[in-house]
N, C-alpha and C positions, 0 to 999 in steps of 0.2 A: 713288516707290514702285514704279511700273511698271518704270522703268529699273533699279532695284536688283534686282528679281526677274529681269528679263531678263539682267542681268549675271551673276547667280548661275547661271542656266541655261546660259549660254555657257561659264562657267568649268567647270561640271559636265561639259558635253559634251567640252570640251577634255581634261579629266582622263580621261574614259572612253576617248576616242580614243587618247590617249597610252598608257594601260594596255593597250589592245587591240594597239597597235603593238608594244609591248615583248613581249607574250605571243607574237605571231606571229613576231617576230624570233628569240626564244629557241627556238621550235619548229623554225624552219628551220635554225638552227645545230645543234640536236640531231640533226635528220634527216641533215644533212650529215656529222656526226661518226659516226653509226651506219653510214652507207654506207661510210665510210672504214675503219672497224673490220672490217666484214664482208669487205671485199675484200682487206685487208692485215692478217692476224692479228698480234698482238703477239708479239715474240720470247719473252717470258716464258711464254706459254701452251704453247710447244713445247719448252722447255728443262727437262731433268731434273737436279735438284740431286744431286751426288755427293759423297761424303766425300773421295775422292782428287782430285776436280777433273779427271778424265781424264788424270792424270799419275802418274808413279811417284816415290815418295819413301821410300826405305828408311833414312833417317837414324836414326830412333829404333827400328828393328827390332832386337831382341836379336841380338847377334853370332852366337850359335849358330844362328839361323834365317835369316840373310841368304842363305847359299848356296842353301838350299832354296826360299825364297820368291822369289828372283830368277828361278827357273825359270818362274814364272807369267808373267813379262814377256817371255820369249823363246820359249816352246814354241809358242804360237799366233800366228803372224805374219800370219794372215788377219783375225782378229777380236781386237781389243785386250783384254787383261786388265791391270788396274792394281793396284798394291800400295802401301799407305801405312799410317800409324798414326792413331789418334784419341785425343785427350785429352778424354774424355767429361765429366770433372768439373772441368775448367779449373784443375787444380792444377799445371800445367806439366810433368806426366809422362804419357807415353802409356799408355793403359789397354788398347787393342785393336790387334791387327794386322788390317788390313783388306784384303780382296781384292774387287775389283769386276769384274764380267764381264757381257757381253751373252749369255752362255750359248749360243754358236754354235760347234760344232766345225769344225775345218778339214778333217776327213776326209769321205769320201763317205757318202751315206745315201739310202735310199729315201724318207726323210721330209723331205728338202729339197723346196722348190717345184720343179716341173719346169723352171722357167726358170733355176734356180741352176746354176752350172757344177759344183757338187759333187753334184748329183742323180745317182743311179745306181739303176737298177732292181734289184729283188731278188726272188728266188723264195722265199717264206716256207716252202715245203715243205722247204727246206734245213735248217730248225731241227729237223725230225723226226730227222735224222741227227746234226746237231751236238749236240743235247741228247738223244740216244738213251737214255742211262742214266737221265735224269730222266723221260723219257717212260714208261719201263718201271716205275720205282720209284713214280712218282706216279699211274700208271694213266691217263695222258692219252689221251683218245679223240677229241679235237676235230680241227678242220681248221685248220692254221696260216694266218694272214692278218695283214694290217696292223692297226694300232690305229685302225681306222675312218678318219675324215677328218682326224685329227690330223696337223699338220705342224710342223716346226721354225719357231718364231717368235722374233724378237729380244726379249730380256728386259733388265731392268736389275736385276742381282742384287748385293747388298752383303752380304758375309760378314764378321762381326766376331768374331775369336778372342781370347781372353784373352792379354794381353802376356806372362804368365808361366804357361803351362799347368801344371796339377798334378792329381793324382788327386782325384776328388770323394769326399767322405765318403758322400754319398747319390748313387747313380747315377741319371741321367736316361734315360728311354726316348726313343729316336729317333722323330722324327715321320715321317709318310708324305708327305714333301715334301723339299725340299733340306736335306740334313744335312751337306753339305760340298761342296767344289769340286775337280774334277780339275785337273791342271796346264794343260789346254787351256781351262779356264773352264767346263766342263760340270758340271752338278749330279750329285752322288752322291745316290741314294735308298737307303733301307734294304731289308731282305729281305722286306718285306710289300707287299701290294697292298690298295687300298681295297675293303672289302666291297661287293658280293658277289664281287668278282674274287679269283682265287687266283693267287699269284705264280708257281707252277709252270706255270699256264696262260699267264701273260703272257710267259713265255720264248719262246713261239711267235709273238709279235708283234715280237720284237727284230729289228733290221735287220742288215746285214752287219757292223756294228761293235759289235754287242751292246748297242744302246741303242734307246730309243723316246721319243716325246714324249707328255706327258699332254694333257688337253683344252685347256689354255691355251697349248699350244705349248712348254712347258718340256721340252726334250730332256734325258734323264738316263740314267745307268747304274745298274742294280741289281747287275750282275755285273762280272767283270773286263773293263775297257774294252780290248778286244783291239786295236783300231786305234790307240789311244793308246799301248799297250805297244809296238806295232810302230814308231810314229812317234818314240818316245823311244829307239829303238835296242835295244829288248828283242828276245828271240829268240822267233819264232813259227813254227809248223809249218803248211804247206799240207796240207789234208786234202780228200778227196773220196770220193764213193761213187756208184755207178750203180744206179738202180732203174727198172724198166720202161722202159729205153732212155734215161732222162734222167740226166745226170751233175750232181750237186750238189757245189759246192766251197765251202770256207770256210777261215778261218785260226783257229788256236787256240794258247793258251799252251803252251810246250814244257817247262814245269816248272823253268825255270832263272831266273826273274825275281823271285824273292823279295826281292832287294836293290834293286829298281827303284822309285824314288819315283814315286807316281802322283798325289798331292794331299794335302789335309788335310781333317779333319772340323772341325765347329764348336767343338770343345773345344780346338783348337790342336795336336792330335797328328797326326803324319803318317800317311799310308796307303801301304803298300808292296805289291808284287805278290804273286801266289799263292805259297804255299810248296810246291806240287807236288801232283799228283793222287793221290799215295800217302799224303797226310795227310788226316786227318779234322779236324773242328773240335774244340772243347774237350771234347766228350763222348766223343771217341775217344782212343785211346792212342798214336797215331803221333807226335804232336807234344806232348809233355808240358809244354813251356814255354809253349804258347799258353794264355792264360787265358780266362775266361768272357766277355770282351769282345772276344775274338779278337785279342789283342795280346800283346806281351811287351817286355822292355827289353834293349837292347844297343846298341852303337855302330853307325853306318851310314856310308855314304860321305858323306852330307850332315851328319850329326851325329857328331862325333868323340867326344863324351862319351856315356856310356850314356843312352839316351833311349827312353821308351816310344813304341811305334808299333803301328799296326794292320797286319794283312795281310788282303787280300781272302781270303775263306774258301770252303771247299767247302760245298755245300748239305748240310744235316744231315737226311738222310732215313733215320731209324732208325740213325744213327751210321755208315752205310756210306760208303765212298769214292764220290765223285761228281765229274763233270767240270764242274760248275757252281760258280763261285766268287762268293759273295755279298760285298758290300762290308762289312757289319757283322754283329754278332750281337745286335741289338735295343737295346743300351744304350751310352751314352758312357762311356768310362773316366774322363774329366775333366768339368769343369763347362763346358757349352756356352755360347758367346757368343750371338750373334743372327744372323738372316739376314732380309733383306727382298727380296721379289721383286716388281718392278713391271713 
């Protein structure tokens, strides 16, 4: 009896000892694995999935759009922009034309980090003279300055446009965020500012290329992207004025770039240059063919068939002519696709 009891106790001790050994071993293995993970992050944690896979594939792009969309792949040779298509429902046919961008312009800006070779200082008082007509019409009395601490930051933007753009029965209002992409991959924003800001006040935070970043670092254009127009071979005018002994210089559109393709909006319709500072928007009489979405239909260099397209427009301040050209007029002509910004 005594031996049996003793034998049971020994067996129990051995089991407990083995169990403890296993627990300690597993713990040590776990600790070693954790140390390895913290010192060498996994690749998947830093990889962003993209629709285009960081490559260009225009195979399924409609023939009429190939020439225009190819420009996305060539205009910005500093920061890559990719174009492809997506078959979202898996039926074997492409549903969307896709443009992916890091949203970084290749032109100079005050809003680049000072260490970037594209950084260039800018005197924001220049905007008092560049946008003098708006300053007077809007009664601006502020002091021009930068958009606070905001700087241009790399983004991951995916814009999906309908494969066959068409007029929408019910028109959609544009959002106060990315509504399209310029050919250099930079976001187009609409003609509004997030309350309580006023868009005509925001003009005076624009840099030398007529853009600025929002709080998350998304650089964008509300108005005609003058440096892009220049970089695309458009005609610009050097302008300057001297006040209190200081000379302020800037470039502006010279009213001959109405046929210059600048990019696309989410509904898949192209955006072309200003139609001239002697034209008002749809509420004026100077350009009767421009509709309430600030577009019209005719053939262009990129689209040989008659195609609807937008023109960046003049600011509508009481219907008067103005030197500020907005990207849109509040609504899309077509049905917008989607955009993600990461």
